C-alpha positions as CSV (number, residue, x, y, z in Angstrom):
1,M,-49.1,-21.6,-124.4
2,P,-46.1,-23.0,-122.5
3,Q,-44.4,-20.8,-120.0
4,D,-41.0,-20.9,-118.4
5,D,-41.5,-20.9,-114.7
6,A,-38.7,-20.7,-112.2
7,N,-41.0,-22.3,-109.5
8,S,-42.1,-25.2,-111.6
9,A,-41.5,-28.8,-110.8
10,P,-38.2,-30.5,-111.7
11,D,-37.8,-31.4,-115.4
12,P,-39.0,-35.0,-116.0
13,T,-36.0,-35.4,-118.4
14,R,-33.5,-34.7,-115.6
15,A,-32.3,-38.3,-115.7
16,V,-31.0,-37.9,-119.3
17,R,-29.3,-34.6,-118.7
18,T,-25.7,-34.4,-119.5
19,G,-22.8,-32.4,-118.3
20,G,-21.4,-29.3,-120.0
21,C,-18.8,-31.1,-122.2
22,G,-20.4,-29.9,-125.4
23,P,-19.3,-28.9,-128.8
24,P,-16.7,-28.7,-129.4
25,F,-16.6,-30.3,-126.0
26,V,-20.2,-31.6,-125.9
27,A,-18.4,-34.5,-127.6
28,L,-17.0,-35.4,-124.2
29,R,-20.3,-35.6,-122.5
30,S,-20.3,-39.4,-122.6
31,L,-17.0,-39.3,-120.8
32,C,-17.7,-36.7,-118.3
33,G,-20.7,-37.7,-116.2
34,S,-23.7,-35.5,-115.4
35,H,-25.0,-33.0,-112.9
36,G,-28.1,-30.9,-112.4
37,L,-29.0,-27.2,-112.0
38,D,-32.3,-25.6,-111.4
39,A,-33.8,-24.1,-114.5
40,R,-35.0,-20.5,-114.8
41,Q,-36.7,-18.3,-117.4
42,D,-39.0,-15.3,-117.3
43,L,-41.4,-14.8,-120.2
44,R,-43.0,-11.4,-120.6
45,G,-44.8,-9.5,-123.2
46,Y,-48.1,-11.3,-123.6
47,P,-50.9,-9.3,-125.4
48,R,-52.8,-7.2,-123.0
49,A,-56.4,-8.3,-122.5
50,V,-59.2,-6.0,-123.4
51,P,-62.0,-5.8,-120.7
52,A,-65.1,-7.7,-121.7
53,R,-67.3,-4.5,-121.5
54,H,-65.3,-3.0,-124.3
55,R,-65.5,-6.0,-126.6
56,S,-67.9,-6.1,-129.5
57,R,-69.2,-9.3,-130.9
58,S,-67.0,-9.0,-133.9
59,S,-63.9,-8.2,-131.9
60,A,-64.6,-11.2,-129.6
61,N,-64.8,-13.5,-132.7
62,R,-61.6,-12.1,-134.0
63,E,-59.8,-12.8,-130.7
64,Q,-60.9,-16.5,-131.0
65,R,-59.1,-16.8,-134.4
66,P,-55.3,-17.2,-134.6
67,E,-53.3,-14.0,-135.1
68,Q,-53.1,-13.2,-138.8
69,D,-49.8,-12.5,-140.6
70,T,-49.8,-8.9,-142.0
71,N,-48.1,-9.6,-145.3
72,Q,-49.1,-11.8,-148.1
73,A,-49.4,-15.5,-147.4
74,G,-46.6,-17.6,-148.7
75,S,-43.8,-15.1,-148.3
76,E,-44.4,-13.5,-144.9
77,P,-44.4,-16.6,-142.7
78,E,-40.9,-17.6,-144.0
79,S,-39.7,-14.1,-143.7
80,T,-41.0,-13.9,-140.1
81,S,-39.4,-17.2,-139.2
82,Q,-36.1,-16.0,-140.6
83,R,-36.3,-12.7,-138.7
84,I,-37.0,-14.6,-135.5
85,L,-34.1,-16.9,-136.0
86,A,-31.8,-14.0,-136.9
87,S,-32.8,-12.2,-133.7
88,A,-32.4,-15.3,-131.6
89,T,-29.0,-16.0,-133.1
90,A,-27.8,-12.4,-132.4
91,L,-29.3,-12.2,-128.8
92,F,-28.1,-15.7,-127.8
93,A,-24.6,-14.9,-129.0
94,E,-24.5,-11.6,-127.2
95,R,-26.5,-12.3,-124.0
96,G,-26.5,-16.1,-123.7
97,L,-29.4,-18.5,-123.3
98,G,-30.9,-16.4,-120.5
99,T,-32.5,-14.5,-123.3
100,T,-36.2,-14.9,-123.2
101,L,-38.6,-15.4,-126.0
102,A,-40.1,-12.0,-125.2
103,D,-36.6,-10.5,-125.8
104,V,-36.4,-12.3,-129.2
105,A,-39.9,-11.1,-130.1
106,I,-39.1,-7.5,-129.4
107,H,-35.8,-7.7,-131.3
108,A,-37.6,-9.3,-134.3
109,G,-40.4,-6.8,-134.2
110,V,-43.2,-9.4,-133.7
111,G,-45.5,-10.5,-130.9
112,V,-44.6,-13.3,-128.5
113,A,-47.6,-15.3,-129.9
114,T,-46.0,-15.1,-133.4
115,V,-42.8,-16.6,-132.0
116,Y,-44.7,-19.4,-130.3
117,R,-46.6,-20.3,-133.5
118,R,-43.3,-21.0,-135.2
119,F,-41.3,-22.3,-132.2
120,A,-43.4,-24.0,-129.6
121,T,-40.8,-23.8,-126.9
122,K,-37.5,-22.1,-126.2
123,D,-35.8,-25.4,-126.5
124,E,-37.1,-25.7,-130.1
125,L,-35.7,-22.3,-130.9
126,I,-32.3,-23.2,-129.4
127,Y,-32.3,-26.3,-131.5
128,E,-32.9,-24.4,-134.7
129,V,-30.2,-21.9,-133.9
130,Y,-27.5,-24.3,-132.8
131,A,-28.1,-27.6,-134.6
132,D,-25.9,-26.6,-137.6
133,R,-23.2,-25.2,-135.3
134,L,-23.0,-28.5,-133.4
135,R,-22.7,-30.4,-136.7
136,A,-20.0,-28.0,-137.8
137,G,-18.2,-29.0,-134.6
138,E,-18.4,-32.6,-135.7
139,D,-16.8,-31.7,-139.1
140,L,-14.1,-29.8,-137.3
141,A,-13.2,-32.8,-135.1
142,R,-13.4,-35.1,-138.1
143,R,-10.9,-33.0,-140.0
144,A,-8.6,-32.8,-137.0
145,A,-8.6,-36.6,-136.7
146,A,-7.7,-37.0,-140.4
147,E,-5.0,-34.3,-140.4
148,P,-1.7,-35.9,-141.6
149,D,0.2,-33.9,-139.0
150,A,-1.3,-35.2,-135.7
151,W,-0.1,-32.2,-133.6
152,R,-1.3,-29.7,-136.1
153,G,-4.7,-31.4,-136.1
154,F,-4.9,-31.2,-132.3
155,V,-3.8,-27.5,-132.1
156,E,-6.1,-26.4,-135.0
157,F,-9.1,-28.1,-133.4
158,F,-8.4,-26.6,-130.0
159,E,-7.8,-23.1,-131.3
160,E,-10.7,-23.0,-133.7
161,S,-13.0,-24.4,-131.1
162,I,-12.0,-21.8,-128.5
163,E,-12.4,-19.1,-131.2
164,I,-16.0,-20.2,-131.9
165,L,-16.9,-20.4,-128.3
166,A,-15.3,-17.0,-127.6
167,N,-17.7,-15.3,-130.1
168,D,-20.9,-16.9,-129.0
169,R,-22.0,-16.7,-125.4
170,G,-25.1,-18.9,-126.1
171,L,-22.9,-21.7,-127.5
172,R,-20.8,-21.5,-124.3
173,D,-23.9,-21.8,-122.2
174,L,-25.1,-24.7,-124.2
175,T,-21.8,-26.6,-124.3
176,I,-19.8,-25.8,-121.2
177,G,-22.1,-23.6,-119.2
178,G,-25.4,-24.1,-117.3
179,Y,-27.9,-24.8,-120.0
180,T,-27.0,-28.4,-120.6
181,R,-27.1,-29.0,-116.9
182,S,-30.8,-28.4,-117.0
183,L,-32.4,-29.2,-120.3
184,G,-36.0,-28.2,-120.6
185,W,-36.2,-24.6,-119.6
186,A,-39.5,-24.5,-121.5
187,R,-41.5,-26.0,-118.7
188,G,-44.4,-28.4,-119.4
189,T,-42.5,-30.0,-122.3
190,T,-39.7,-32.5,-122.7
191,P,-36.7,-31.3,-124.7
192,D,-36.5,-34.5,-126.7
193,R,-35.0,-33.1,-129.9
194,L,-32.5,-30.9,-128.2
195,A,-31.4,-33.7,-125.8
196,R,-31.1,-36.2,-128.7
197,L,-29.1,-33.7,-130.7
198,L,-26.6,-33.2,-127.9
199,S,-26.4,-36.9,-127.1
200,D,-25.7,-37.8,-130.8
201,N,-23.2,-35.0,-131.2
202,G,-21.5,-36.1,-128.0
203,Q,-21.0,-39.6,-129.2
204,T,-19.8,-38.6,-132.6
205,M,-17.4,-36.0,-131.4
206,G,-16.1,-38.3,-128.6
207,V,-14.9,-40.8,-131.2
208,H,-13.1,-38.1,-133.2
209,L,-11.5,-36.4,-130.3
210,T,-10.3,-39.6,-128.7
211,E,-8.6,-40.3,-132.1
212,V,-7.1,-36.8,-132.2
213,V,-5.5,-37.3,-128.8
214,R,-4.3,-40.8,-129.5
215,R,-2.5,-39.7,-132.7
216,A,-0.9,-36.7,-131.1
217,K,0.4,-38.9,-128.3
218,K,1.7,-41.5,-130.8
219,A,3.5,-38.8,-132.7
220,G,5.3,-37.8,-129.4
221,R,3.9,-34.3,-129.5
222,L,1.4,-34.6,-126.6
223,R,2.1,-35.6,-123.0
224,R,1.2,-39.1,-122.2
225,D,-1.1,-38.4,-119.3
226,F,-3.4,-36.2,-121.3
227,E,-6.9,-37.5,-121.9
228,A,-9.7,-36.4,-124.3
229,T,-11.7,-35.3,-121.3
230,D,-9.0,-32.8,-120.4
231,M,-9.9,-30.7,-123.4
232,M,-13.1,-29.8,-121.7
233,V,-11.3,-28.8,-118.5
234,L,-8.8,-26.7,-120.4
235,S,-11.6,-25.1,-122.4
236,I,-13.3,-24.0,-119.2
237,A,-10.1,-22.4,-118.1
238,V,-9.8,-20.4,-121.3
239,Q,-13.5,-19.4,-121.1
240,A,-12.8,-18.0,-117.7
241,T,-10.2,-15.8,-119.3
242,I,-12.8,-14.7,-121.9
243,A,-15.1,-13.6,-119.1
244,F,-12.3,-11.9,-117.3
245,G,-11.2,-9.9,-120.3
246,G,-14.8,-8.9,-121.2
247,T,-15.4,-6.5,-124.0
248,E,-12.4,-4.3,-123.1
249,H,-9.8,-7.0,-123.7
250,P,-11.5,-9.6,-126.0
251,E,-8.2,-11.1,-127.2
252,L,-6.9,-11.8,-123.7
253,Y,-7.9,-15.4,-123.9
254,R,-5.3,-16.0,-126.6
255,R,-2.6,-15.5,-124.1
256,S,-3.8,-18.2,-121.8
257,L,-4.5,-20.5,-124.8
258,G,-0.8,-20.1,-125.8
259,F,0.4,-21.0,-122.3
260,I,-1.9,-24.1,-122.2
261,L,-0.8,-25.4,-125.6
262,D,2.9,-24.9,-124.7
263,G,2.4,-26.9,-121.5
264,L,1.0,-29.9,-123.3
265,H,4.2,-31.0,-124.9
266,P,5.7,-34.1,-123.4
267,S,9.1,-32.5,-122.6
268,R,10.3,-29.0,-122.2
269,S,13.8,-27.4,-122.1
270,G,14.7,-25.5,-119.0
């Protein structure tokens, strides 16, 4: 069973790691460069071993067999997987990607082994939770690039992207936080699917966002020195406001967002 070990050797996929420019600003990864960060994770909650002197022959044989699902075959495995995904979705959104598989198992009411049978690593679980969200970010950017009013497309993309990130700490970790700086928290494995998902998403969104910026400039609504990569920089600034406001002032980020958008116009009256 793979474990996440804070003291393990560096991830062999470090060379393909990409910076936190992810969806909606993972799109800018190909434009932003890369950097690294040590991984960390602590898995707990493994089944407690029964001393050999207390084991009967039949119990020993049972231990050698895979853990059995308690409900009827055919319906329970799907239900359990859905419960695990729902728990991971909720915990990642609330606590971020520092959530352990043990945390997910407890929340879902299953054993850690049950989680591992369905999701071999934490990276695989993250992939299943966020793959559709990343693709939704592509659709959002595509619509913004096709919006007849270029400035409206720019503003709607920026505002909706910030809104999505504000409500999901795990997505912030994955896109502009620490997780993408160290893919492969599940040590002993390579995060091929997750890395490929982020890379493909970055290329697709990079094309759309570059077009969004180009059209807004051409329409005379966006300052000429603004580049697509600046969207990531400004997003981080807004995310800092989200952290500052916390749960007591969850809407505070909207104020900074308004100031930022106002400052992006090519000219301003005194």
